N, C-alpha and C positions, 0 to 999 in steps of 0.2 A: 690306736686302731684306725685304719683308713678303709672306707668302703664307699666309693662314689655312687653305688647303686642305691644306697639308703637315703631316703628323703624324710624330712621332719618339718612340721609346721610349729612355729613358736609365736604365740600371741604376745602383744606388748613388748615388741623387740626394739622399740625406738631408743630406750634408755635403760640404765640399771641392769637388773638381773637378766631380763630378756635379751638385751643387747649382748651381754657377756655370754649367754648361752648360744646365741646365734653365731658369734665369732668363734667360740671354742669348737662348736660342732663343724663349722665351716673348715677350720684348720684341721680337723680330724678326717676331712674328706667327705662329709655328708653334703647332700643337696638340701640347703636350708631355704624354706619359705618363711620369710620374716614378716610377721604381722606388724604393720605400722599404721598410724592414723593420718599422716601427711606425706606427700611425695618427697618433701625435703628430708624427712627422717630416713626414708629409704635410700636417698642419694648419699646421705652422710654415712649410712651403714655400709653401702656398697664400696665406698672409698676405702674402707678398712678390710674388705673381704675379697675372696676370690670371685671369679665370674660365675661360680656355681650358685652363689647366694642370690635369691630372687625376692625383692620386696613385694609384699601383698598388702594392699590397703584393706584394713579390717577393723571395723567397729564392732566389738562383741555384743553391743546392745542393739544392733541393727540387723533385722532378719535379712533384708536385701543385701547388706554388706557381707554378711556371713555366706549367703548363697553365692554371691559373685566370687568370693575368695575360694569357696569350695570348687566352683566350676573351673577356676583358673588352675588350681592344683590338680584336679582330675585331668584336665587337658595336658598338663605337663608330665604327669607321672604314668598315665595310662594303666596298663595291667599290673605294674609294679606296686601301685598303692603307696601307703605310708608306713615307714618303720617307726615313726614316733609322732606324738602330738604333745606339746608342752603348753598347758593352760597357765600362762603367766600373767596376763593382763589383769590389772587391779588398781584400785584407788583406796585412799584412806580418808574416812570421815570421822571427825572428832567433835566432842562437845558433851555437856551434861545432858543426860537422857531426859531429865525433867523438862528441859526447854528445847530439845532437839527438834527442828522442823521435820515433819514426817516426810516431806519430799526428799530431804537429804538421806533419811533412812532408806527410802525406796531406791534412791540412786545408788547407795552403797550396795544394797543387795542385788540390784539389777546388773551392775558391773561385775561384782565379785562372785556372785552365785548363779543367777539365771544366765548370765552371759557365758559362764563356763560350761553349763549344761548345753546351751544352744550350740556352742562351737563343737563340743564333743559329739553331739548328735549328728551335726553336719559332716564331720570327718570320720565317723565310725565305719562307714562302708569302706573307706580307703584304708583304715587301720586293719580291718578284717582282711582286705585284699592283700595287704603287705605283711600280715602276721606281726603287726606293730605293737606299740606300747603307749600307754597314756600316763602323763605326769602332770600333777596339779601343783601349783605353787601356793602352799599354805603359809603358815606362820606359827610360831610358838604361841601367838595370841589365840590360836585355835585350840590350845590346850589350857591356857590360863588367861582369863580376861583381866584387863587392868582398867581402872577408872578413867572415864572421859574418852576411852577408845572403845566403848561398847558397840557401836555400829560395826567398826572394823573387826572386832573380835567375833561378833555374831556371824559375820560373813565367813570368817575363817573356821569357826566351829562348824558351820554348815558344810564347808568344803571337806572337813574331816569325815563327816557323815556320808557325803556323796562319794568320796574316794573309797571308803569302806564298802558301801553298797555296790558300787560299780565293780570293785575288785572281785567281789564274790559272784556277782551276776555274770562276769566275763570269764570266770574260772573254768567253765566247761570247754572254752576255746583256747585256754592257756594264753590269754592276753593280759600281761602284767599291768597293774595300776599302782603307781607310787605317789606319795605326797611328800613334798619338801617342807620342812618346818624351820625356817631361819629365825634367829633372834634379830639383833640389830645388825643391819647391813648398810654399808656406806653407799647409798644410792640416792637419786634425786627425789624419791618418794617422800623423804623427810622434808625437803624444801617445799614440795607440792603440798604436803600435809600442813605445813605451817601456813602457807598461803590460803589454803582452804579454811584453816582455823581462824585466820584473820577475818575472812568473809562471814563465817558463822558468828564470830564474836560481835561483829557489827550488827547482826540481826538479833542478838540477844536482848531480851527485855531489860528494863531498869531493874526489876526484881531479880532477874537472873544475874546481872552484874553484882548486885548487892550480896547475893548468896555465894557466888562462885568465882569472883575475880581472883582472890588469893590462890585458890586451888588451880585455876586455869594457868596462872603465871607459873606455879610450881610444875605443872605438867609440861608446859612449854620448855622450861629449863631442863627437865628430865629428858625430853625428846632431843634437845640439842646435845646433851651429854651422851645419850645413846648413839646418836649419829656420829659423834666424834670417836666413839669406841667401836663402831661398826666394822665388821670384817669385809674385805673386798668382795664384790659380787662374783668375781672369778671363782671363789671357793664354792659358791652355790652352783655355778655352772659346772664345776667338776662333779658335784653330786648328781646333777641332772644327767650328765654324760654317763655316769655309772648306772643310773636307773635305766638308761636307754640301751646300754651295751652289755651289762653284766649277765652272766648265765643265771645268777640268782639275785635279782635286784631286791633291795629292801622295800618293804611296804612303806616305811617312814624313814626320813633322813632328818635328824635333828642337827641344826647347824649353828655353831657358836657357843662360847662358854656361858653367856647369859641365858641362852635358850636351854641349856642343860640344867642350869640352876633353877630356872622357872619351871621346868618339867618336874624336877625333884620336889619343888614346893607344891606343885599341883597334885603330885602323886602321893606324897608322904604326910603332908600337914593337913589337919582338919581346917575347915573354912575359917572358924573363929580364931584360930592361931595364925593362919596365913594372912588374913585381912590386915591386921595392924602392921605386919612386916612389909606388905606391899605399900601401905600408906607411908611408913617411915622411909622406905627406899625411894619413894617418889617425892618425899619431903612435903607431903600434903599438910595443910593446917588442920588444927583440931587435935582431938585425942588420938594417940597412937594405937 
C-alpha cells in the first residue's frame, strides 16, 4: 500500500523496532516523522530512507521536547493531521525487587508509561484531524511477568491497561487503538538491558549479592539465550503496518512463538502451577 498523504509519528526510532517501523512505512510511501534522541541517529536513519522521512528530536520524558516535536509536526502536516502514532520508545530495568533502587523504578515508569501518555496527549489533536490510529509497543511481559524483570513487566502491564482504556474512550470517534505484544526480538534493547543490569548490580548491597548472585547469573544467561532466538524487528514492523492500514486492525498482536507459549501459560495455568515452570525455564536456583 502506498499513500504519500499519510503521515505517522514513531517514537524511539533510532534503533530496533522503531527503526524497522520507520523504514518499512517509509518504503510504503508514508511520510514518517521519526523520533530520535540525537541528531546523529536521525542522520543514520535518513541515509537508509527516502527524502520523505523526517527525524524529530524527541525525549518522551521531557515536556518541552514533546511540545517542540508536536509543533514541528503540526507545521509540516497542516490540516491533514496524522494517520498514525506509534508509541515505541522504551527502556528495560532489571533487578531483584527487594533491592531495586526506587529511582530506577521511577525511571522505568516515567519512560515506558508516563512518557507514552504524554506523547499521546500531545499528538491526539493531529490524530483526530487526520482520522488516525494509535499503536502502543507493549510486550508479552505485559501479560506474564518474569522474575527480575518486575519493573519492565509492570510498565508493560500498565500499557495494556492504558491501551484498553484509550481504545474504549476513543470508540465514539472510531479511532482504532492497538497494542503489539512481542516476545523475544533481536534488537539492541537486550544489549542496553545487559549494560543497565551491570550498573544496577554494581549498586547492589553485599546482602543482595549474597542472596541473588546465582539467580542474577541465570537470568543474564536466559536473556542472552532469548536474544539469540529473537525474531527480526521487521516482523514486528509488519504488524505495526497492519495495525495502521487494515480495515479491521487487531486490538492485540502477539508476536513470536515464545510469546504465544507465555500467553498460553498466563491464560491456562494456575499461578502455583506456572511459577515453578517459569523458574525451571529460566534455570533459577532453588526449588522448582
